[in-house]
Backbone bond lengths (Angstrom), bond angles and torsions (degrees), N, CA, C in turn:
res aa  C-N    CA-C-N  psi(-1)  N-CA   C-N-CA  omega(-1)  CA-C   N-CA-C  phi
1 M - - - 1.455 - - 1.522 107.79 -
2 T 1.349 115.39 129.53 1.473 120.15 176.51 1.492 111.51 -105.72
3 Y 1.285 115.03 155.02 1.442 119.86 178.63 1.487 109.34 -111.82
4 D 1.311 115.62 124.74 1.484 119.54 177.05 1.480 110.36 -107.27
5 A 1.381 113.34 114.00 1.429 123.31 -177.53 1.559 111.19 -58.48
6 E 1.267 117.90 -26.70 1.477 120.50 -179.65 1.536 109.24 -67.41
7 E 1.286 116.40 -30.96 1.492 120.65 -177.45 1.555 112.94 -86.76
8 A 1.335 114.77 -8.32 1.476 117.10 -179.08 1.550 112.28 -69.47
9 P 1.280 115.34 146.55 1.513 118.95 178.69 1.567 106.56 -59.04
10 K 1.259 114.19 146.10 1.496 121.68 -179.74 1.499 112.40 -92.25
11 E 1.279 119.53 -13.99 1.491 123.70 -178.85 1.494 109.48 -128.16
12 I 1.341 115.35 155.02 1.482 120.19 176.46 1.532 103.71 -98.14
13 S 1.331 115.62 152.50 1.441 120.75 -177.48 1.565 110.05 -71.55
14 E 1.301 116.71 160.53 1.466 121.50 -179.17 1.507 110.09 -62.02
15 V 1.340 117.10 -38.00 1.465 123.01 -178.77 1.533 108.91 -62.88
16 T 1.382 117.41 -44.71 1.423 120.90 -179.79 1.529 111.45 -68.60
17 R 1.301 117.13 -37.92 1.464 122.24 176.65 1.538 110.36 -59.51
18 R 1.293 115.10 -50.49 1.493 118.68 178.56 1.503 113.87 -59.97
19 T 1.358 115.93 -38.10 1.447 119.46 179.13 1.577 110.79 -65.83
20 I 1.290 117.07 -38.72 1.456 120.48 178.02 1.526 110.46 -68.93
21 V 1.275 116.72 -43.61 1.530 120.55 179.18 1.547 109.11 -62.14
22 D 1.327 114.32 -45.88 1.547 117.66 177.98 1.534 109.47 -60.14
23 H 1.248 118.89 -44.75 1.451 121.35 -179.59 1.539 110.38 -59.88
24 F 1.286 118.43 -51.30 1.435 123.08 -179.93 1.550 110.45 -56.70
25 S 1.287 116.51 -42.23 1.485 122.45 -179.89 1.525 111.46 -67.85
26 I 1.274 118.07 -45.42 1.470 122.89 -176.77 1.514 110.71 -65.77
27 V 1.357 117.30 -48.59 1.426 119.02 -175.39 1.534 113.57 -90.60
28 K 1.351 114.56 4.66 1.492 120.00 177.27 1.547 112.94 58.62
29 V 1.331 114.77 43.99 1.492 120.78 178.37 1.547 105.53 -72.89
30 S 1.312 115.55 135.98 1.428 120.13 173.72 1.519 108.88 -86.78
31 W 1.336 114.74 102.04 1.458 120.72 -173.72 1.565 110.19 -64.19
32 A 1.302 118.30 -20.87 1.466 121.72 -179.31 1.544 111.78 -94.36
33 G 1.283 116.56 2.88 1.471 121.95 -179.40 1.552 108.74 65.18
34 R 1.345 115.76 -130.15 1.441 119.88 -178.97 1.512 113.95 -87.91
35 L 1.378 114.28 -6.65 1.465 118.30 178.57 1.523 112.22 -84.63
36 Q 1.320 113.68 160.53 1.414 119.15 172.39 1.561 109.41 -73.08
37 D 1.298 119.46 157.59 1.471 119.87 -177.54 1.517 113.38 -52.00
38 D 1.371 116.35 -48.67 1.399 121.96 -178.04 1.531 112.31 -64.26
39 E 1.293 117.53 -38.02 1.508 120.70 177.76 1.456 111.56 -67.12
40 F 1.319 118.79 -39.46 1.463 119.62 178.89 1.505 111.86 -67.08
41 L 1.354 116.06 -52.02 1.422 120.23 -179.98 1.481 115.02 -61.16
42 A 1.367 118.04 -29.42 1.485 120.06 177.61 1.498 111.92 -69.45
43 R 1.329 117.51 -16.60 1.471 119.75 175.60 1.534 112.33 -76.43
44 I 1.329 114.31 -19.32 1.506 119.71 -174.64 1.509 109.53 -109.76
45 Y 1.312 120.04 -36.04 1.460 125.34 -174.01 1.486 110.05 -124.18
46 D 1.317 116.22 156.05 1.447 121.76 170.43 1.509 106.28 -91.21
47 L 1.363 115.11 92.97 1.471 117.72 -172.89 1.517 112.71 -65.70
48 S 1.328 118.15 -21.18 1.442 121.12 176.51 1.542 114.46 -66.20
49 K 1.385 114.16 -18.21 1.436 117.92 179.31 1.486 114.79 -102.70
50 L 1.286 116.98 -0.30 1.489 123.82 174.46 1.533 109.37 -96.21
51 P 1.345 115.64 144.92 1.480 117.57 -178.35 1.533 113.84 -71.15
52 S 1.338 110.38 158.84 1.474 117.84 174.31 1.533 106.79 -96.48
53 F 1.339 117.85 145.26 1.452 122.56 175.68 1.527 109.07 -98.37
54 D 1.309 116.69 4.60 1.447 124.19 179.84 1.581 105.39 -119.16
55 R 1.303 116.99 113.79 1.488 121.96 -171.41 1.514 111.87 -60.70
56 R 1.328 117.71 -12.93 1.484 120.00 179.72 1.503 110.87 -73.39
57 Y 1.365 119.14 -21.46 1.439 122.21 -169.11 1.552 108.30 -118.05
58 Q 1.355 114.98 149.23 1.456 120.71 -176.04 1.560 112.27 -81.22
59 D 1.330 115.00 -23.03 1.449 116.55 -171.95 1.533 110.30 -150.53
60 A 1.325 115.77 175.57 1.496 120.44 178.24 1.475 110.50 -63.06
61 A 1.314 122.49 -33.41 1.457 122.35 -179.54 1.508 111.60 -56.44
62 G 1.329 118.64 -49.46 1.412 121.80 178.92 1.515 113.79 -67.37
63 D 1.263 113.58 -40.27 1.538 121.25 177.66 1.514 110.61 -59.26
64 I 1.276 116.82 -51.96 1.494 120.96 -176.12 1.554 109.64 -69.15
65 Y 1.349 117.44 -40.23 1.440 118.40 -179.06 1.528 108.42 -62.20
66 Q 1.359 118.28 -43.88 1.415 120.46 -179.50 1.514 115.66 -59.97
67 H 1.313 113.92 -46.62 1.462 122.46 -174.71 1.540 115.33 -83.22
68 C 1.300 116.60 -25.13 1.449 120.00 -176.89 1.532 115.30 -104.70
69 V 1.370 113.79 -32.86 1.437 118.07 -175.36 1.552 110.27 -102.38
70 R 1.299 116.34 -51.98 1.504 119.00 -177.08 1.544 110.14 -70.25
71 N 1.318 117.06 -54.03 1.456 123.26 -171.29 1.515 115.31 -99.36
72 S 1.279 119.03 -28.40 1.457 124.65 -175.34 1.595 109.18 52.19
73 D 1.314 114.62 42.46 1.482 119.40 -176.50 1.516 113.47 -99.05
74 W 1.300 118.59 3.65 1.437 121.30 171.87 1.490 109.66 -101.49
75 D 1.353 117.60 151.41 1.432 123.14 177.68 1.528 109.12 -61.59
76 S 1.301 118.68 153.09 1.467 122.29 -179.70 1.489 114.32 -60.78
77 D 1.326 114.61 -23.89 1.515 118.68 -176.39 1.519 111.19 -103.01
78 W 1.279 118.46 19.13 1.503 122.02 -174.41 1.485 111.62 -57.35
79 V 1.293 121.34 -33.44 1.465 124.60 -173.18 1.536 109.07 -64.98
80 F 1.274 119.39 -26.00 1.483 121.83 -176.59 1.518 111.37 -78.41
81 Y 1.359 116.39 -9.98 1.451 121.25 -177.05 1.558 111.45 -119.81
82 D 1.327 117.90 -3.64 1.448 123.55 -176.76 1.554 106.87 -83.80
83 R 1.286 115.24 120.01 1.479 121.31 -173.62 1.562 113.09 -63.87
84 R 1.334 116.01 -15.05 1.492 118.40 178.04 1.561 109.47 -72.12
85 F 1.341 116.85 -21.47 1.483 119.06 -174.82 1.504 113.84 -118.95
86 I 1.345 118.46 7.62 1.461 121.19 -179.24 1.475 110.24 -88.75
């Protein structure tokens, strides 16, 4: 039996997604590894093109840096609930 990656589903189910998020939260897995949240996400997304939810900042880069690096006032699993990354 061969596996064709082209035929594989492109999305994970909501149940699987919740299970992964729950696991990361419970065992305190650092989803960004050794990088800071903004550094990790900048490797995947152009944060300067995503909106800020904090009116003091022009884009997601400033927003995330403020709340995750400067203040650390967001929960460690914030990215799993942020509509910019869902």
